[in-house]
C-alpha positions as CSV (number, residue, x, y, z in Angstrom):
1,M,0.3,-0.3,-0.4
2,S,2.7,2.7,0.6
3,A,4.2,1.6,-2.5
4,L,0.7,2.7,-4.0
5,L,1.1,6.0,-2.3
6,A,4.4,6.7,-3.3
7,N,3.7,6.7,-7.0
8,L,0.9,9.4,-6.1
9,R,3.0,12.0,-4.4
10,P,4.7,14.3,-6.7
11,P,7.9,13.6,-7.1
12,A,10.6,15.0,-4.9
13,P,12.5,17.9,-6.0
14,P,15.7,17.5,-6.9
15,T,18.4,17.7,-4.6
16,N,22.5,19.7,-5.4
17,I,21.4,21.4,-8.4
18,A,23.8,24.2,-9.3
19,S,23.3,25.2,-12.9
20,A,20.1,26.8,-15.2
21,T,21.2,24.4,-17.7
22,D,20.5,21.1,-15.3
23,A,18.5,18.7,-16.9
24,R,16.9,17.9,-13.2
25,L,14.8,20.6,-13.5
26,F,12.4,19.6,-15.7
27,D,9.2,17.0,-15.5
28,A,8.6,14.9,-18.5
29,V,6.3,16.9,-21.1
30,P,2.2,14.9,-21.8
31,L,3.2,13.7,-25.5
32,N,-0.8,13.2,-26.0
33,D,-2.5,15.8,-27.6
34,A,-6.3,15.9,-26.4
35,L,-7.7,17.4,-30.0
36,S,-6.5,14.5,-31.6
37,D,-7.9,12.2,-28.9
38,A,-11.0,13.8,-29.5
39,L,-11.1,13.7,-33.4
40,L,-10.5,10.1,-32.9
41,V,-13.9,9.9,-31.2
42,H,-16.1,12.5,-32.8
43,A,-14.6,12.6,-36.3
44,S,-15.2,10.3,-39.3
45,P,-11.9,9.2,-40.7
46,D,-11.8,10.8,-44.4
47,A,-12.1,14.2,-42.2
48,R,-9.8,14.0,-39.1
49,P,-7.2,16.3,-40.5
50,R,-3.2,14.8,-40.3
51,R,-1.9,16.3,-36.7
52,D,1.7,16.1,-35.9
53,S,2.7,13.9,-32.8
54,P,5.9,15.0,-31.2
55,Q,8.3,12.3,-28.9
56,T,10.9,13.3,-26.8
57,S,13.7,11.2,-28.6
58,D,12.9,13.8,-31.7
59,F,14.7,16.6,-29.6
60,S,16.9,15.2,-26.8
61,P,20.0,15.3,-29.4
62,H,19.9,18.9,-31.0
63,T,19.7,22.1,-30.1
64,Y,17.3,24.7,-31.9
65,S,18.2,28.6,-32.4
66,Y,15.9,31.4,-31.4
67,D,14.3,31.4,-35.0
68,A,13.8,28.0,-35.1
69,L,11.7,28.6,-31.5
70,N,9.9,31.1,-33.0
71,Q,9.1,29.3,-35.9
72,F,7.3,26.6,-32.8
73,I,5.5,29.5,-31.5
74,A,3.8,30.7,-35.4
75,S,2.8,27.5,-36.1
76,G,1.1,26.3,-32.4
77,Q,3.2,23.8,-31.5
78,W,4.1,24.3,-28.1
79,R,4.6,20.1,-27.1
80,A,7.0,20.7,-29.6
81,L,8.1,23.9,-27.8
82,A,8.4,22.5,-24.9
83,L,10.6,19.7,-25.7
84,A,13.3,21.8,-28.0
85,S,13.5,24.5,-25.8
86,A,14.3,22.3,-22.4
87,A,16.8,20.3,-25.0
88,T,18.5,23.3,-25.5
89,I,18.6,24.8,-22.3
90,T,20.8,21.9,-21.0
91,K,23.4,22.3,-23.8
92,H,23.4,26.0,-23.5
93,T,25.3,28.0,-21.7
94,D,25.2,31.6,-23.4
95,D,22.3,32.6,-22.2
96,P,20.3,30.1,-20.6
97,L,17.9,32.3,-18.6
98,R,15.8,33.4,-22.3
99,L,15.7,30.0,-23.5
100,W,13.9,29.0,-20.1
101,T,11.0,31.6,-20.6
102,Y,10.3,29.6,-24.1
103,R,9.5,26.3,-21.9
104,A,7.9,27.9,-19.5
105,L,5.1,29.7,-22.4
106,A,5.2,26.1,-24.4
107,L,4.0,25.0,-21.1
108,R,1.5,27.2,-20.1
109,Q,0.2,27.6,-23.0
110,L,-0.5,23.4,-22.7
111,Q,-2.4,23.8,-19.8
112,C,0.3,22.7,-17.7
113,S,0.2,25.7,-15.3
114,E,1.1,23.9,-12.6
115,Q,3.9,21.6,-13.9
116,A,5.5,25.6,-15.0
117,E,5.2,26.6,-11.5
118,R,7.0,23.7,-10.4
119,E,9.5,24.2,-12.6
120,L,10.3,27.6,-12.5
121,H,9.9,27.1,-8.2
122,R,12.8,25.2,-9.0
123,L,15.1,27.5,-11.1
124,S,14.5,30.3,-8.7
125,R,16.5,28.0,-5.6
126,V,19.3,28.3,-8.5
127,V,18.7,31.6,-10.2
128,A,17.0,34.5,-7.6
129,S,13.7,35.1,-9.9
130,R,15.2,39.2,-9.7
131,T,17.6,38.8,-12.2
132,W,15.7,36.4,-14.6
133,P,14.5,38.8,-17.9
134,F,11.2,40.4,-17.9
135,E,8.9,37.6,-19.9
136,L,9.8,34.9,-17.5
137,R,9.4,36.9,-14.5
138,L,5.8,38.2,-16.1
139,L,5.4,34.7,-17.2
140,R,5.3,33.5,-13.4
141,A,3.2,36.2,-12.3
142,C,0.4,35.0,-14.7
143,L,0.8,31.2,-13.2
144,G,-1.5,30.6,-10.1
145,A,-5.0,31.7,-8.9
146,P,-6.1,35.5,-9.6
147,A,-4.9,36.4,-5.8
148,Q,-1.3,35.0,-6.3
149,C,-1.1,36.4,-9.9
150,I,-2.3,40.4,-8.6
151,A,0.3,39.8,-6.0
152,R,3.4,39.2,-8.2
153,L,2.1,41.2,-10.9
154,S,1.8,44.0,-8.6
155,V,5.8,43.3,-7.1
156,L,6.4,43.7,-10.9
157,L,4.5,47.1,-11.5
158,R,6.5,48.2,-8.5
159,G,9.4,47.2,-9.9
160,C,9.1,49.6,-13.3
161,R,7.5,52.2,-11.2
162,R,11.0,53.3,-9.6
163,R,12.9,52.3,-12.4
164,Q,10.7,55.1,-14.8
165,Q,11.9,57.8,-12.3
166,K,15.7,56.8,-12.7
167,I,15.5,56.2,-16.2
168,T,16.4,59.4,-18.2
169,D,16.9,57.8,-22.0
170,G,14.1,58.6,-23.9
171,S,13.8,55.1,-25.3
172,E,14.1,53.0,-22.4
173,M,11.5,55.3,-20.9
174,A,9.1,54.6,-23.7
175,A,9.8,50.9,-23.0
176,N,9.7,50.7,-19.6
177,G,6.3,52.4,-19.7
178,A,5.6,49.9,-22.2
179,R,5.7,47.7,-19.3
180,M,3.6,49.1,-17.0
181,F,0.6,49.2,-19.3
182,R,1.1,45.8,-19.9
183,L,0.7,45.1,-16.2
184,S,-1.9,47.5,-15.6
185,L,-4.1,45.4,-18.0
186,L,-3.3,42.5,-16.9
187,L,-3.6,43.5,-12.9
188,A,-7.5,44.9,-14.1
189,G,-8.4,41.3,-15.7
190,Q,-7.3,39.7,-12.6
191,A,-8.8,42.2,-10.5
192,M,-12.3,41.5,-12.7
193,L,-11.7,38.0,-12.0
194,L,-10.8,38.0,-8.3
195,K,-14.2,37.5,-7.1
196,G,-15.9,35.8,-9.3
197,R,-13.9,32.1,-9.2
198,N,-16.7,31.5,-6.7
199,A,-19.8,33.4,-7.5
200,D,-22.5,31.6,-6.6
201,N,-24.3,32.7,-10.4
202,A,-21.3,32.7,-12.2
203,D,-22.9,31.4,-15.7
204,S,-20.7,29.6,-17.8
205,G,-22.7,29.5,-21.1
206,F,-20.4,32.1,-22.9
207,A,-16.3,32.9,-22.3
208,D,-15.0,37.0,-23.1
209,R,-11.3,36.6,-25.0
210,D,-9.4,35.2,-21.3
211,N,-12.0,31.9,-21.8
212,Q,-13.6,33.1,-18.4
213,P,-17.7,33.5,-17.4
214,I,-18.9,37.1,-18.3
215,A,-20.7,36.9,-15.5
216,S,-18.0,35.9,-13.1
217,L,-16.4,39.4,-13.9
218,G,-16.9,40.1,-9.8
219,N,-15.0,42.5,-8.3
220,V,-16.1,46.3,-10.6
221,Q,-15.0,49.0,-8.7
222,A,-11.0,47.7,-8.6
223,A,-11.1,47.0,-12.3
224,E,-12.4,50.3,-12.7
225,R,-10.0,52.1,-10.7
226,Q,-6.5,49.7,-12.8
227,F,-8.5,51.0,-15.8
228,V,-8.3,54.8,-14.9
229,K,-4.2,54.2,-14.6
230,V,-3.9,52.3,-17.5
231,E,-6.0,55.0,-19.1
232,S,-3.5,57.9,-18.2
233,L,-0.6,56.1,-19.6
234,V,-1.8,56.5,-23.3
235,P,-4.4,58.6,-25.8
236,A,-8.0,58.1,-25.3
237,S,-7.5,56.6,-29.1
238,D,-5.5,53.7,-28.3
239,R,-7.1,50.5,-29.2
240,L,-6.4,48.8,-25.8
241,A,-8.0,51.1,-24.1
242,V,-10.6,51.5,-25.8
243,M,-10.9,47.5,-25.5
244,N,-10.5,48.4,-22.1
245,R,-13.9,50.9,-21.9
246,A,-15.4,48.4,-23.9
247,L,-14.9,45.3,-21.8
248,F,-15.5,47.3,-18.4
249,A,-19.2,48.4,-20.4
250,M,-19.6,44.7,-20.8
251,A,-18.9,43.6,-16.9
252,T,-21.7,47.3,-16.2
253,G,-24.3,45.3,-18.1
254,K,-23.9,48.0,-20.8
255,W,-24.4,45.9,-23.8
256,A,-25.0,48.3,-26.5
257,A,-22.0,50.3,-25.5
258,A,-19.7,47.7,-25.4
259,K,-20.5,46.6,-28.9
260,Q,-20.1,50.1,-30.1
261,L,-16.9,50.2,-28.9
262,F,-15.7,47.2,-29.6
263,A,-16.7,47.9,-33.6
264,S,-14.6,51.3,-33.3
265,V,-11.6,49.2,-32.2
266,N,-11.7,46.8,-34.8
267,E,-12.1,49.9,-37.0
268,G,-9.7,49.5,-40.1
269,A,-8.1,46.9,-39.0
270,P,-6.7,43.4,-39.9
271,P,-9.1,40.6,-39.1
272,D,-6.5,38.6,-37.7
273,T,-6.0,41.7,-34.8
274,C,-9.6,41.7,-34.0
275,V,-10.3,38.3,-32.8
276,A,-11.3,39.2,-29.0
277,A,-13.3,42.3,-30.5
278,N,-15.0,40.6,-32.7
279,N,-15.5,37.7,-30.1
280,N,-17.0,40.0,-27.7
281,M,-19.3,42.0,-30.2
282,A,-20.6,38.8,-31.1
283,L,-21.7,38.4,-27.1
284,C,-23.3,41.4,-26.7
285,E,-25.4,41.1,-29.6
286,L,-26.6,38.1,-27.6
287,Y,-26.9,39.8,-24.9
288,L,-29.3,42.7,-26.6
289,G,-31.9,39.4,-28.0
290,S,-30.3,39.2,-30.7
291,P,-28.5,34.8,-30.8
292,S,-28.6,34.7,-34.7
293,E,-26.5,37.6,-35.3
294,M,-24.3,36.5,-32.8
295,L,-23.7,33.3,-34.3
296,A,-23.1,34.8,-38.0
297,S,-20.5,36.6,-37.0
298,L,-19.3,34.0,-34.8
299,Q,-18.9,32.3,-38.1
300,K,-17.8,35.2,-40.1
301,T,-14.6,35.6,-37.8
302,M,-13.8,32.1,-37.8
303,A,-13.6,31.9,-42.0
304,G,-12.0,35.4,-41.9
305,A,-9.3,34.4,-40.1
306,P,-8.9,30.5,-39.9
307,T,-5.7,30.2,-38.2
308,G,-6.4,33.1,-35.1
309,A,-10.2,33.2,-35.1
310,G,-10.6,29.6,-36.1
311,T,-8.3,28.2,-33.3
312,A,-9.5,30.7,-30.6
313,E,-10.7,28.4,-27.8
314,P,-13.6,31.8,-26.6
315,V,-14.2,32.1,-30.1
316,V,-15.0,28.1,-30.7
317,F,-16.4,28.4,-27.2
318,N,-19.0,30.7,-28.1
319,Y,-19.7,29.3,-31.3
320,C,-20.0,26.2,-29.8
321,T,-22.7,27.0,-27.3
322,G,-24.5,29.4,-30.2
323,L,-24.7,25.8,-32.0
324,D,-26.6,24.7,-28.9
325,L,-29.6,27.2,-29.0
326,H,-30.1,26.4,-32.6
327,Y,-29.6,23.3,-33.0
328,D,-30.0,19.6,-31.0
329,G,-29.5,16.0,-31.8
330,A,-27.9,14.6,-34.2
331,R,-27.6,17.6,-36.5
332,L,-25.8,19.3,-33.7
333,R,-23.3,16.5,-32.9
334,D,-22.8,16.8,-37.2
335,M,-21.9,20.5,-36.6
336,K,-19.7,19.8,-33.6
337,A,-17.5,17.4,-35.1
338,R,-17.4,19.5,-38.6
339,T,-16.3,22.7,-36.4
340,M,-13.8,20.0,-34.8
341,A,-12.8,18.9,-37.7
342,E,-12.0,22.5,-39.5
343,V,-10.1,23.6,-35.5
344,G,-8.0,21.4,-36.1
345,K,-6.1,22.0,-39.3
346,W,-5.0,24.7,-38.0
347,A,-4.9,24.6,-34.2
348,G,-1.4,23.9,-32.6
349,D,-1.9,21.1,-29.8
350,G,-3.0,22.3,-26.7
351,F,-5.6,23.4,-27.5
352,D,-8.7,22.7,-24.8
353,V,-11.2,20.0,-26.6
354,A,-14.0,21.6,-23.6
355,A,-14.0,24.5,-26.2
356,F,-16.8,22.3,-28.1
357,K,-18.8,21.4,-25.7
358,M,-19.4,17.8,-26.5
359,Q,-21.1,15.7,-24.5
């Protein structure tokens, strides 16, 4: 019995690690692809797209350039990125922390946040986190529950504010200001989620751009204060600032105003940059009493940007919810299976198949 229980416990942390390139810092990456597995169940053989199945042995003997790692990101090959970055870290002594950013990003996209947290905790015992690249510290800050994220993001923001007071170079000041803006946006989003995680009245039928239930946007007052700070950093016409105002309008139930703001975000912008705004604008259409208009809008969005909107989990989730409102029985299952097959052509690994809402 004790042997069985031992297998249920998490592995003991490695000891005597003195370098950020030590292979013992890493846990094994899950190699299964949930979308491929779902396609085997729900899609006919002739409709299933071909999908890659990377193995650890394909990557461990090699090192990879930053261009190669960036190509994995561009194609959504997160499992390959996790394996390739780890293989390169163990053989690369010049700048391992920059490579760790790729590893952490890949694990987060694979929905392996707990594994990413474990690995980064081990790394912090070897290299103090205050010396990490900003991008790696930001990735770690975004892991975990909203309260923990807020605490870590606040530490980063305070550091940026102190740095802003000391900078004299104009380009550095602009770059640091952009970081402050980004951190403020993330803090606002986490504040909106903080109370809603356990809300009794959460409506899980629809998802916003971060795949969180709309009704769970709970701490509106804290978010509003943060939005005011964010908007003080950029011009009023800034697209992200307008997006903020639209999201806040949604959180307060002002659906018509939110729809108009999302439409202004999209004016003159390429389709692949409008995914979040289009998704939320479709939700506004639903809450304004036009479910058919919502479904048509999402269909148009997915067709116009198949590699972006067509593989974005919140968009697919809302589209499948729209299908639930219009169809049932075999017709509904067929529509969702076809949607899954189409998404499978473009989506990388790590796609959350719960977005299809298949029973």
